[in-house]
BATOR-535413 format. One record per residue (C-alpha): x, y, z; residue in one letter. Coordinates in nm, 4 decimals. Example, Ala and Ser with C-alpha at 12.3 -4.5 7.8 and 13.67 -1.06 7.14 Angstrom:
- 1.2300 / -0.4500 / 0.7800 / A;
- 1.3670 / -0.1060 / 0.7140 / S;
This chain:
- 2.9286 / -1.3931 / -1.7631 / M;
- 2.7878 / -1.3867 / -2.1164 / L;
- 2.9356 / -1.1639 / -2.3835 / N;
- 2.6495 / -0.9702 / -2.5464 / M;
- 2.6628 / -0.7428 / -2.8494 / V;
- 2.3745 / -0.5148 / -2.9393 / L;
- 2.3584 / -0.3668 / -3.2886 / V;
- 2.1740 / -0.0363 / -3.3275 / A;
- 2.0819 / -0.0640 / -3.6938 / G;
- 1.9882 / 0.2945 / -3.7773 / S;
- 2.2009 / 0.5097 / -4.0042 / G;
- 2.1110 / 0.8183 / -3.7992 / R;
- 2.3625 / 0.9457 / -3.5449 / S;
- 2.1135 / 1.0255 / -3.2663 / N;
- 1.8663 / 0.7477 / -3.3294 / S;
- 1.5863 / 0.5949 / -3.1287 / Q;
- 1.7359 / 0.2565 / -3.2238 / S;
- 2.0535 / 0.3565 / -3.0395 / G;
- 1.8443 / 0.4537 / -2.7368 / K;
- 1.6678 / 0.1163 / -2.7436 / V;
- 1.9960 / -0.0758 / -2.7798 / A;
- 2.1505 / 0.1055 / -2.4835 / R;
- 1.8376 / 0.0438 / -2.2737 / F;
- 1.8493 / -0.3291 / -2.3543 / L;
- 2.2202 / -0.3481 / -2.2713 / R;
- 2.1539 / -0.1817 / -1.9363 / Q;
- 1.8716 / -0.4288 / -1.8629 / R;
- 2.1001 / -0.7235 / -1.9421 / L;
- 2.3522 / -0.5824 / -1.6930 / I;
- 2.0837 / -0.5170 / -1.4283 / Q;
- 1.9478 / -0.8698 / -1.4720 / L;
- 2.2974 / -1.0102 / -1.4114 / G;
- 2.3268 / -1.1685 / -1.7585 / Q;
- 2.6291 / -0.9655 / -1.8683 / T;
- 2.8569 / -0.6921 / -1.7381 / S;
- 2.9855 / -0.3536 / -1.8511 / E;
- 3.3038 / -0.5265 / -1.9706 / E;
- 3.1262 / -0.8193 / -2.1401 / S;
- 2.8792 / -0.6206 / -2.3475 / S;
- 2.8791 / -0.3461 / -2.6037 / G;
- 2.6694 / -0.1555 / -2.8535 / V;
- 2.7624 / -0.1312 / -3.2204 / I;
- 2.5848 / 0.1890 / -3.3267 / D;
- 2.5777 / 0.2078 / -3.7065 / L;
- 2.4680 / 0.5720 / -3.6889 / G;
- 2.7656 / 0.6822 / -3.4785 / L;
- 3.0295 / 0.4750 / -3.6631 / A;
- 2.8764 / 0.3740 / -3.9982 / P;
- 3.0038 / 0.1053 / -4.2289 / L;
- 3.0825 / 0.2146 / -4.5848 / P;
- 2.8336 / 0.0903 / -4.8415 / L;
- 2.9545 / -0.2545 / -4.9466 / W;
- 3.1608 / -0.3241 / -5.1549 / P;
- 3.4209 / -0.0691 / -5.0521 / S;
- 3.7988 / -0.0694 / -5.0476 / E;
- 3.7843 / 0.0965 / -4.7067 / D;
- 3.5875 / -0.1236 / -4.4655 / A;
- 3.5699 / 0.1564 / -4.2077 / G;
- 3.5194 / 0.0201 / -3.8538 / P;
- 3.4410 / -0.3352 / -3.9689 / W;
- 3.7592 / -0.4911 / -3.8269 / S;
- 3.6641 / -0.3615 / -3.4805 / L;
- 3.3040 / -0.4766 / -3.5215 / Y;
- 3.4173 / -0.8135 / -3.6513 / S;
- 3.6222 / -0.8807 / -3.3383 / Q;
- 3.3374 / -0.7737 / -3.1092 / Q;
- 3.1013 / -1.0091 / -3.2920 / L;
- 3.3457 / -1.3019 / -3.2856 / K;
- 3.3705 / -1.2649 / -2.9079 / D;
- 2.9916 / -1.2487 / -2.8625 / A;
- 2.7821 / -1.5294 / -2.7180 / D;
- 2.4587 / -1.3679 / -2.8391 / A;
- 2.3341 / -1.0659 / -3.0315 / L;
- 2.0470 / -0.8233 / -3.0176 / V;
- 1.9656 / -0.6686 / -3.3559 / I;
- 1.7706 / -0.3426 / -3.3258 / V;
- 1.6199 / -0.2645 / -3.6662 / A;
- 1.4205 / 0.0519 / -3.7315 / P;
- 1.1395 / 0.0514 / -3.9833 / E;
- 1.1926 / 0.3023 / -4.2626 / W;
- 0.9125 / 0.3219 / -4.5193 / N;
- 0.7956 / -0.0272 / -4.4277 / G;
- 1.1414 / -0.1828 / -4.4652 / M;
- 1.4558 / -0.2595 / -4.2693 / A;
- 1.6806 / 0.0441 / -4.3121 / C;
- 1.9889 / 0.0364 / -4.5396 / P;
- 2.2446 / 0.0465 / -4.2552 / A;
- 2.1342 / -0.2839 / -4.1020 / I;
- 2.1049 / -0.4547 / -4.4413 / K;
- 2.4572 / -0.3350 / -4.5252 / N;
- 2.5789 / -0.4713 / -4.1887 / F;
- 2.4614 / -0.8197 / -4.2835 / F;
- 2.6494 / -0.8034 / -4.6130 / I;
- 2.9709 / -0.7553 / -4.4131 / Y;
- 2.8885 / -1.0192 / -4.1510 / A;
- 2.9891 / -1.3800 / -4.2168 / S;
- 2.9779 / -1.7114 / -4.0384 / K;
- 3.3185 / -1.6269 / -3.8873 / A;
- 3.1427 / -1.3702 / -3.6692 / E;
- 2.7880 / -1.4953 / -3.6251 / L;
- 2.7416 / -1.8638 / -3.7062 / A;
- 2.5233 / -2.0592 / -3.4642 / H;
- 2.4823 / -1.7695 / -3.2214 / K;
- 2.1370 / -1.6680 / -3.0985 / P;
- 1.9990 / -1.3376 / -3.2166 / G;
- 1.7058 / -1.1444 / -3.0749 / L;
- 1.5349 / -0.9205 / -3.3313 / L;
- 1.3921 / -0.5887 / -3.2130 / V;
- 1.1798 / -0.3832 / -3.4506 / G;
- 1.1497 / -0.0087 / -3.3891 / V;
- 0.8806 / 0.2268 / -3.5146 / S;
- 0.7881 / 0.5868 / -3.4424 / S;
- 0.4269 / 0.4863 / -3.5095 / G;
- 0.2362 / 0.1599 / -3.4789 / I;
- 0.4488 / -0.0392 / -3.7273 / G;
- 0.7781 / -0.2166 / -3.6648 / G;
- 0.6911 / -0.5673 / -3.7831 / A;
- 0.8286 / -0.5392 / -4.1365 / Y;
- 1.1997 / -0.5237 / -4.0411 / P;
- 1.1480 / -0.8376 / -3.8311 / I;
- 0.9958 / -1.0215 / -4.1270 / S;
- 1.2537 / -0.8934 / -4.3738 / E;
- 1.5563 / -0.9797 / -4.1610 / L;
- 1.4191 / -1.3248 / -4.0753 / R;
- 1.3808 / -1.3895 / -4.4493 / A;
- 1.7098 / -1.2623 / -4.5836 / S;
- 1.9816 / -1.1679 / -4.3352 / S;
- 2.0880 / -1.4996 / -4.1787 / Y;
- 2.1665 / -1.7135 / -4.4872 / K;
- 2.5422 / -1.6718 / -4.5138 / N;
- 2.6218 / -1.5602 / -4.1596 / C;
- 2.4152 / -1.8442 / -4.0027 / R;
- 2.2845 / -1.6299 / -3.7163 / L;
- 2.0100 / -1.8192 / -3.5305 / C;
- 1.7163 / -1.5899 / -3.4724 / Y;
- 1.5043 / -1.6701 / -3.1698 / L;
- 1.1390 / -1.7513 / -3.2291 / P;
- 1.0757 / -1.4642 / -2.9853 / E;
- 1.1171 / -1.0997 / -3.0939 / H;
- 1.0328 / -0.7508 / -2.9707 / L;
- 0.8661 / -0.4525 / -3.1364 / I;
- 0.9037 / -0.1072 / -2.9826 / V;
- 0.6152 / 0.0985 / -3.1217 / R;
- 0.5783 / 0.4736 / -3.0643 / Q;
- 0.9414 / 0.4585 / -2.9621 / V;
- 0.9736 / 0.8269 / -2.8704 / E;
- 0.7375 / 0.7625 / -2.5756 / Q;
- 0.8998 / 0.4343 / -2.4623 / R;
- 1.2071 / 0.3429 / -2.2558 / L;
- 1.3019 / 0.7030 / -2.1768 / N;
- 1.3259 / 0.6963 / -1.7977 / M;
- 1.4294 / 0.4450 / -1.5326 / P;
- 1.0606 / 0.4071 / -1.4448 / Q;
- 0.7905 / 0.3324 / -1.6987 / A;
- 0.5992 / 0.6415 / -1.8149 / A;
- 0.2762 / 0.4559 / -1.8922 / S;
- 0.1013 / 0.1219 / -1.8745 / E;
- 0.2124 / 0.0455 / -2.2319 / D;
- 0.5716 / 0.1286 / -2.1412 / D;
- 0.5516 / -0.1013 / -1.8372 / Q;
- 0.4057 / -0.3852 / -2.0459 / R;
- 0.6889 / -0.3453 / -2.2984 / L;
- 0.9512 / -0.3502 / -2.0223 / R;
- 0.8099 / -0.6754 / -1.8836 / A;
- 0.8178 / -0.8273 / -2.2328 / R;
- 1.1778 / -0.7099 / -2.2733 / I;
- 1.2849 / -0.8905 / -1.9549 / D;
- 1.1066 / -1.2045 / -2.0751 / Y;
- 1.2783 / -1.1946 / -2.4163 / A;
- 1.6218 / -1.1194 / -2.2706 / L;
- 1.5875 / -1.4161 / -2.0349 / D;
- 1.5132 / -1.6402 / -2.3337 / I;
- 1.8120 / -1.4970 / -2.5221 / L;
- 2.0497 / -1.5771 / -2.2367 / T;
- 1.9195 / -1.9345 / -2.2145 / K;
- 1.9789 / -1.9808 / -2.5870 / Y;
- 2.3277 / -1.8282 / -2.5523 / A;
- 2.4211 / -2.0872 / -2.2903 / I;
- 2.2618 / -2.3747 / -2.4842 / A;
- 2.4264 / -2.2923 / -2.8183 / L;
- 2.7842 / -2.2603 / -2.6875 / K;
- 2.8541 / -2.6373 / -2.7069 / P;
- 2.6730 / -2.6557 / -3.0420 / V;
- 2.9129 / -2.4007 / -3.1936 / R;
- 3.2122 / -2.5846 / -3.0529 / E;
- 3.0901 / -2.9130 / -3.2055 / A;
- 3.0384 / -2.7809 / -3.5605 / I;
- 3.3258 / -2.7836 / -3.8112 / D;
- 3.2982 / -2.4525 / -3.9929 / M;
- 3.6210 / -2.4908 / -4.1895 / S;
- 3.4693 / -2.6804 / -4.4868 / D;
- 3.5096 / -2.4402 / -4.7797 / A;
- 3.2523 / -2.6331 / -4.9863 / A;
- 2.9800 / -2.5066 / -4.7550 / F;
- 3.1030 / -2.1521 / -4.6943 / A;
- 2.7645 / -2.0020 / -4.7830 / N;
- 2.4110 / -2.1033 / -4.7056 / G;
- 2.1751 / -2.2452 / -4.9652 / M;
């Protein structure tokens, strides 16, 4: 059974990103890719990380252990003013190769309107360098999020289309998780000369 961690990247406590992350976790369980015990949601709105650098790292030690145990990640990033929100950017300042190196990551953009692509682009460009997370070439965008993923059954044709795309992307993520396990084991990450990416 794969160990999956989903990161709800909103700084809001009752966020749509949290809703999306919990929906995706439940789908992974229903599809038989993980279990209740082998998966979890890190909700940055419910238990936020202090703005880095901080003498008090807040819940980072707990998050760090969850991430080290993970075989794959789902990063749910809301779009705020055309950007990835501060909470998810701050998360990637904390994260290092000790937690995330050579693990597959599925990016999920979230928008209350018709946007959601900018966080995907921004995180692909800047968040993986030092932590070495391997983003899949596949990603998801949940547009008009208030109307999506609210009930066990799809509420509309658009909602149903999104749910089918979610299952497709989660299947790809699990295949990458299995394929990258031996890659991680074969890479020596102890060389201090190459602690950070270029």
